[in-house]
N, C-alpha and C positions, 0 to 999 in steps of 0.2 A: 837804371835798367830799362831797356827798351823792350820789355816783355810783350806788350800788346802789339807793337809793330811786328815783332818776330812771329807772333801767333797769326796775325793777319796774313803774313806772307805764306805761311804754311797751310792756312785754312783750305785752299782749293785742293791740295793733295789729300787732306783728311776727308773732304767730301767725296773724293774719288774712291778712297778706301772704304768709306761707309757704304757707298753704293755697290761696290764689289762684294762686300760681306752680305749686303741685303740680297743680292742676286744669288748667293750661294748659302742659304740658311742651313744650319745643322742643329738637330735636337740634342737634348742632354746626353752626355757620354759618347756622342758621335761627332763632336766638334773638331774633327781631325784637321780639315783644311784651315779652319779659323785658328786653331792652336799653332799650326805650322807657320801661318802668316805672322802671328804674334811673335813666335820664337825667332823667326828670321829677322823681324824688325828690331827686336831687342838686341840680338847678337850684332847686327850691323852698327848699332850705336856705339858698341865697343866698351862700354863701362858697366854693363850689367852681368851679374851671374844669371844664367838662364837655366831654369829648372823645368823639366818636362817629364812625363811618364809617372810611374808609381810613387815617386817622391812628392808629387803635388797633392795627391789625395790618398788617404789611407784606404786600402782596398776593402777591408771589412766594414768600413763606415759608409761606403757608397750605397745608395738606395735607388731602386728602380733601374738597374742596369739592363740594357737590352740583351738579347741572346747573342751568343758568339757568332752565329750565322749572320745576324743583322749587322753586328759590329764589323765583321769582315767585309761585307758589301760596302759599308760606309767608308772603311779604310781605302778600299780600291777606288771608290768614287772620288775621294779627296785627291788621290794621286792623279787620277785621270783629269781632274780639274786644276792641276798645277801645283799641288802641295809638294813640298820638299820631302822625298821619301825617307831621308835621314831622320827627320823628326817623327814621321809616321811609325817607323820601326820601334821607336821608344815608347809609343803610345798604344801599341797593339793590345786589344782587350778592353778598350773603353777607358784608358787612362789619359783622358784629355785634360786641358787646362794648362796654364803656364804661370810660373812665378818668376818675376824679374827682381833681383836684389841689387841695389846700388849702395855700396859701402863707402863712406867718405873718409874713414880712418881719422875722423875728428870727433871729439866728444859731443854727444847730443842724443836726442831721443830716437827711438825706433818708431817710425811712422808706417802704417799700412794703409793702402788704398785699394779698394775692391771694385772690380768691374766684371759683371756677369756677361757670358759670351754665347749662350744658347738661344735657340729660337723656340717658337711654339708650333704645335701641330695644327695648322690651319691652312686652307687653300687661299692664296692671295687673290684679291679682286682683279679681274681683267676688264673692268669698266673703263670707258674712255675718259672719265673724269678723275681717275686715280693716277696721281703723278708718277708713281713708280712704273706703271704700265705705259703712260704717255712717253716717259723719258727713257724707257728701255732698261730699267734696273729692277724690275719685278722678279720675284723668286722663279728660279728655273727648276726647283725641286717640288714636284706635286705633293700637296699635303703638308708642306712646311713653309713657314713664313716668319720673318722678323716682325711680328705683330706686337711687340712690347718694347721696342726701342733698344734691345741689347746690342744691335749693330752700332747704334750710337754710343752706347756705354763702352763697347770694345774700342771704338775709334778714339773716344776721349782718353782712355787709358794709354793708347799708343801715342797720342799727342802729348800727354803728360810725360811719358817716358822720354820723348824727344826733347821737350823743353828742359826737363831736369838734367838730361845729359849735357845740354849746352851750357847750363848754369850750375854745373855740379860743384864748382869752386865756392859757390855761395851757400852750399848745403852743409849740414852737420849731421852726425849720427848716421842712421841707416834708413833707407826707404825700401819698402817691400810693395811691389805692384802685383796684386793678386787677380789674375784673370781666371775667374771661377767658372767651371762647367756646371751644367745641370741645375740652374736656379729654378726653372719651371718645375712645379711639383715639389719644391723644397727638397731636392735630392743631393745637392753638391756641397753646400757650405760646411756641413758637419764633417765631411771627409777631409776638407781643407784644414779645419780646426784640429782634428785628431791627427793630422800629419805634422802638426807643430808650427804652422806658419803664423799663428797668432800668439805664440809664446813670447813673453818679454816685449810685447808691443805696448808702447805708451799711449799712442793715439791711433784710432782707426777712423777713416772717412769713407762713407759709401754714398751713393746718390742714384736717383732714378729720374729719367726724363718723363715729363707729363705734358699733356695739352693744357693750354690756358689762354685767356684772352690777351695777356700781356707777358712780357719777359719778366720772370720772377724767380727768385731763389728762396726756398724755405730752409731756414737754418737747421731745423730738426723736424722730422716726421714721427709722430707717435700713433699708436692705435692699431698696429698690425695684429691680426688675429693669429693665435697659435693654431696649428693644423696638423692633421694626420691623413695621409693618403694610403688607401688599402686596396690591394688586388685580391679578390676572393674567387675560388673555383669550387663549385659543387660537383661531386662525383656520385652518380647513381648507377642504374643498370638499364640498358636499352631492351625494349621488347616491342612486339607488334601491338599497336594501339587497338586494333580491332580483334585479332585472334587471341592474344594472351596478355591483356593489359595488367592482369594481376601479377605477372612475373616481372614487371618493370618497376624501377624505382626512379621517380621523376625528379631529376635535378632542376628542371625548369620551374616546376611548381615551388620547389624549395626556395629557389632564388627569387621568384616573383613574390612569395610570401615575405621573404626577408626585405625586399625593396619597400613593400608597404609598411611593414612593422618598423623599419628604421626611421621612418618619418613620424612615428608615434613616440619617440624618446621624449620623456618629460624635459622641459626647459630647465635651466639652472638658475637659481635665485641670485647667484653671484655676478651674473653678467650675460652678455650676448653669446649665443651658440648657434651653430649651423650644422646641417647634415644634407648630403646630396649624393644620389646615385647617378653617375653620369653615363655609365655604359652597362648594358645587360645583354648578353649574347648567349643563345643556345641554338646551335645549328644541327637540326635533324629534320627528317621528313615529317609531313603532317600526320602520317600514320605510324610514327615511331615515338615511343616514350623516350624523351631526351635523357641521355645518360651523362651529359655534362653541360654546365652553364657557368659563364664567367661574368664577373661583376667588378666594376671600378667605382669606388666611392670615396668620399672625403668627409671628415669632421672638422669643425673649427670652433674655437672658443676665445672669448675676450681675454682670458688668461690661460696659461699653460695648464693650470689645475682644472679649469672648466673643459678644456679640450681633452684632457685625460679622462674625465668623466664621460664625455661623449664617445671617446674611443672604446672605453670599457663596455659601455652600454651597447655600442654597435657590434662589437665582437660577440657579446653574449647573444644578441639577436641572430647573428649569422649561424652560430652553432645550434641554437634552439630551433631555428627554422629547418636546418638540415635534419635534426633529430625527428622533427614532426613527420618527415617524409622518408625516414630511414635511409638517408643518404649521408655522405660525409662532406665536410667543408674544410678546405685548406686556404689559409690566407697569408699574405706576406706584406710587409711594410714597404710601400713604394715611395714614400717621402714623408718628411715630418719637419715642422718648423715650430720654434718656441715663441713665446711672448717676451717682449722686452721693451726698453725705452731708451732714447738717446740721452747722452750726457749733456745737460743744459749748460755746463761750464764752457763748452766749446762754441756756443751760439755767438757770443760777442766777437770771437776771432773770425768766424765765418762772415758776420755782418760787416766787419772791417774790410775784409777782402772783397766782398761784393761792392762796397762803396768805391773801391779802386778800379772796378771794371767800368770803362768809360761808355760802354753801350748803355742804353736805357734799361737797366735791370733793377727791379724793385726787390727789396729785401723784406721778408716777413720772418720774425724770429722762430715761430713754431706753427705746425699744422697737425691736426689730428684727423685721422681717417678711421673708418670702421668698416673696412671692406676686405681687401686682399690680405695675403700672408706673404712673408718675405724671409727666406732662409738665411739672409745675412744676419738675422737676429742671433743666430748661433755665435757669430763672430763678435757682435756687440757684447753679448753676455760674457764671452770668454775674456775679452779685454777688460771689461768692468770688474769681473771677479778677481782679476789680478791687480786691481787698483788703478788701471788705466782709464782712459776716456774714449768713448766711441759715439759716433753720430751717423744718422742716416738723413741725407739732405734730399730736397726736391728741386729740380731744375726744370723750368717750364717756359713755354712760349706758344704763340699762335700757330696751330698746325696749318698746312696748306689747304686742308678741307676739313669740315666738321667730322671728327672721328674720336675714338677712344681706344685705349690699349685692348688687345685681344679681339679686335674687329678686323675683318678681311681687307679693309681699306685704310688701316692704320698708317700714319705717317707723322713725322715731326719736322719742325722748322730746323733746317740744317745749321743755322747760326748758333743753335744750342751747343753744337760741338765745340766751337771756339770759346763760348762762354764757360762750358764745363772744363775745358783744358786750362783756361786762365784761372778759374776758381781753385781747382786742385793744385795747380802749380804755385800760385801765390801762397796757399796754405803751407805747402811743403817748404817753400823758400823762406818763410817768415818764422817757422817754428824753431825755437832755440831750446 
């Protein structure tokens, strides 16, 4: 098998795709252009069942979906930027994401591979030392940026699709390529799970690109924090602050009180916990009692149970703060992610495949982090609950400049695309 030679020949095309995706970032549930590109790519390969629209994500399980007005604008933007209208019609209303299924009709396991496709809400750097700006592939969408490497993840998924299509006679069982929307904010994986795409899956492989001094693959990443994202709105009554302040009900004061009190939640003895209010807005004149205030906050916990404790305490404080000022508080779940861990039984297989990559890639069996959250854990937990195995890998290498995910100058070494394609492809081709 001349797999690596084949990958090296295709690598320049994938770099071009990555840069196109980077130039046109789309936030969660608005990834219309990205999804249309994926669907076109899979369909042209000729051997995949291509699923788009409401069958990809269960509608009632989607979290943090933008307004219909915002979705409509993003749909039109995608078409203007070259997306195939035939696919956009199937995704109207925020039903983004794509699943490609390759059935070999030969006995074997069902393998799923997950690639997240959304961007983050961040304005990209226009500094002269930022490579994307220098080489003209920086974001063209103000306030949106591929600042977490999902453009790379998407491209790796497309590369894997192409390689597996070429070598499909050497596959057995079924391969499901899950191009998941709305990872940021932990909003999309649960909807994919509840749509049934992880049912009867024997093995699941996920990965994330990271900056590192050397090219490296971590066989399994542990330690993602469980999290809950909440959008809250306080409703009061407006009044003139000078003439009739007693007639007003101050939503801003209630929200400000809640902000302070949320940070007084007692820590949990069972492990690490987090609380943060990232947005607090009350728009009224200086002489007007604010009748509305909106807040965006998150909780995190080292385990799902600790996060549930933090969430319960946070909701109690929201309502208690509203009651103090005789206003009301409505909140909605904008995202949520569970705690979970990778299946260690898959680590030797991953190590074996890393050793076959002829580039200088170091393998470390496991890595533990205590920072972010990852909604792919819903998928890992689902597969493991069914008796299957699931793993979350790390693929890392030296970035073009010092940077970290979610920073306005984030970038990654584009050789990681070929490394990721080869790793995922070798895993699929060797599984019996």
